[in-house]
C-alpha positions as a Markdown table, in Angstrom:
| # | Residue | x | y | z |
|---|---|---|---|---|
| 1 | Met | -45.3 | -43.0 | -0.7 |
| 2 | Leu | -46.1 | -45.2 | 2.3 |
| 3 | Gly | -46.3 | -43.7 | 5.7 |
| 4 | Pro | -45.8 | -40.0 | 5.0 |
| 5 | Arg | -45.6 | -37.6 | 7.9 |
| 6 | Arg | -47.4 | -34.4 | 7.9 |
| 7 | His | -45.1 | -31.4 | 7.3 |
| 8 | Ala | -42.1 | -33.6 | 6.6 |
| 9 | Ala | -39.6 | -32.7 | 3.9 |
| 10 | Tyr | -38.7 | -35.4 | 1.4 |
| 11 | Asp | -36.1 | -35.3 | -1.3 |
| 12 | Gln | -36.9 | -36.2 | -4.9 |
| 13 | Asp | -34.5 | -37.9 | -7.3 |
| 14 | Gln | -34.6 | -39.8 | -10.6 |
| 15 | Val | -33.1 | -43.2 | -11.3 |
| 16 | Leu | -32.6 | -44.8 | -14.8 |
| 17 | Ile | -34.3 | -48.1 | -14.7 |
| 18 | Glu | -33.3 | -50.8 | -17.3 |
| 19 | Ala | -34.8 | -54.1 | -18.3 |
| 20 | Gly | -33.8 | -56.7 | -15.7 |
| 21 | Asp | -33.5 | -54.2 | -12.8 |
| 22 | Ile | -35.3 | -55.2 | -9.6 |
| 23 | Leu | -37.0 | -52.8 | -7.2 |
| 24 | Val | -37.2 | -54.0 | -3.6 |
| 25 | Met | -39.4 | -52.3 | -1.0 |
| 26 | Tyr | -39.9 | -53.4 | 2.6 |
| 27 | Thr | -41.4 | -52.3 | 5.8 |
| 28 | Asp | -39.3 | -51.3 | 8.8 |
| 29 | Gly | -40.2 | -54.6 | 10.5 |
| 30 | Leu | -37.7 | -56.3 | 8.3 |
| 31 | Ile | -34.7 | -54.4 | 9.6 |
| 32 | Asp | -35.8 | -52.6 | 12.8 |
| 33 | Arg | -35.8 | -55.2 | 15.6 |
| 34 | Arg | -35.3 | -54.8 | 19.3 |
| 35 | Gly | -31.8 | -55.5 | 20.4 |
| 36 | His | -30.4 | -55.5 | 16.8 |
| 37 | Asp | -28.2 | -52.9 | 15.1 |
| 38 | Ile | -30.3 | -51.3 | 12.3 |
| 39 | Glu | -27.2 | -50.3 | 10.4 |
| 40 | Lys | -25.9 | -53.8 | 10.4 |
| 41 | Ala | -29.4 | -55.0 | 9.3 |
| 42 | Leu | -29.4 | -52.5 | 6.4 |
| 43 | Ala | -25.9 | -53.7 | 5.3 |
| 44 | Gln | -27.0 | -57.4 | 5.5 |
| 45 | Thr | -30.2 | -56.6 | 3.6 |
| 46 | Glu | -28.2 | -55.0 | 0.8 |
| 47 | Gln | -25.8 | -57.9 | 0.6 |
| 48 | Leu | -28.6 | -60.5 | 0.5 |
| 49 | Ile | -30.4 | -58.6 | -2.3 |
| 50 | Ile | -27.2 | -58.2 | -4.3 |
| 51 | Gly | -26.7 | -61.9 | -4.0 |
| 52 | Trp | -30.0 | -62.8 | -5.5 |
| 53 | Gln | -29.6 | -65.3 | -8.4 |
| 54 | Ala | -31.3 | -64.8 | -11.7 |
| 55 | His | -32.8 | -68.3 | -11.6 |
| 56 | Thr | -34.4 | -67.7 | -8.2 |
| 57 | Ser | -38.0 | -66.5 | -8.2 |
| 58 | Leu | -38.6 | -63.2 | -6.5 |
| 59 | Arg | -41.2 | -64.9 | -4.3 |
| 60 | Glu | -38.5 | -67.3 | -3.0 |
| 61 | Ala | -35.9 | -64.5 | -2.7 |
| 62 | Cys | -38.3 | -62.4 | -0.6 |
| 63 | Gln | -39.2 | -65.3 | 1.6 |
| 64 | Arg | -35.5 | -66.0 | 2.2 |
| 65 | Leu | -34.9 | -62.4 | 3.0 |
| 66 | Thr | -37.7 | -62.3 | 5.5 |
| 67 | Thr | -36.7 | -65.6 | 7.3 |
| 68 | Thr | -33.1 | -64.6 | 7.4 |
| 69 | Leu | -33.5 | -61.0 | 8.7 |
| 70 | Ala | -36.8 | -61.3 | 10.7 |
| 71 | Pro | -37.3 | -64.9 | 11.8 |
| 72 | Pro | -40.4 | -65.6 | 13.9 |
| 73 | Pro | -41.4 | -64.7 | 16.5 |
| 74 | Arg | -41.8 | -61.1 | 15.4 |
| 75 | Asp | -42.8 | -58.0 | 17.3 |
| 76 | Asp | -43.7 | -56.1 | 14.1 |
| 77 | Asp | -45.3 | -56.8 | 10.7 |
| 78 | Val | -42.9 | -57.6 | 7.8 |
| 79 | Cys | -43.7 | -57.0 | 4.2 |
| 80 | Val | -41.3 | -57.3 | 1.2 |
| 81 | Leu | -42.3 | -56.3 | -2.3 |
| 82 | Ala | -40.0 | -56.9 | -5.3 |
| 83 | Val | -40.6 | -56.3 | -8.9 |
| 84 | Thr | -38.5 | -56.9 | -12.0 |
| 85 | Phe | -38.6 | -54.4 | -14.8 |
| 86 | Arg | -38.9 | -55.8 | -18.4 |
């Protein structure tokens, strides 16, 4: 867990992961920008990830995600990590 808060309560759940599934994690700098609606950014993030093509490398997909949602100049750091399960 990244960025846990002391004395915070977190839910636990299980997800069935199958071959070919992609896990995408990102920092808040990707979607939380001054003057932008975070709910809209979350929806846009979801749509962009759903639209990833099988022939596109994850590196390229993450770069497109970053430049689309958080183009420079940035006020916050942005990190996107994506892994494909085999």
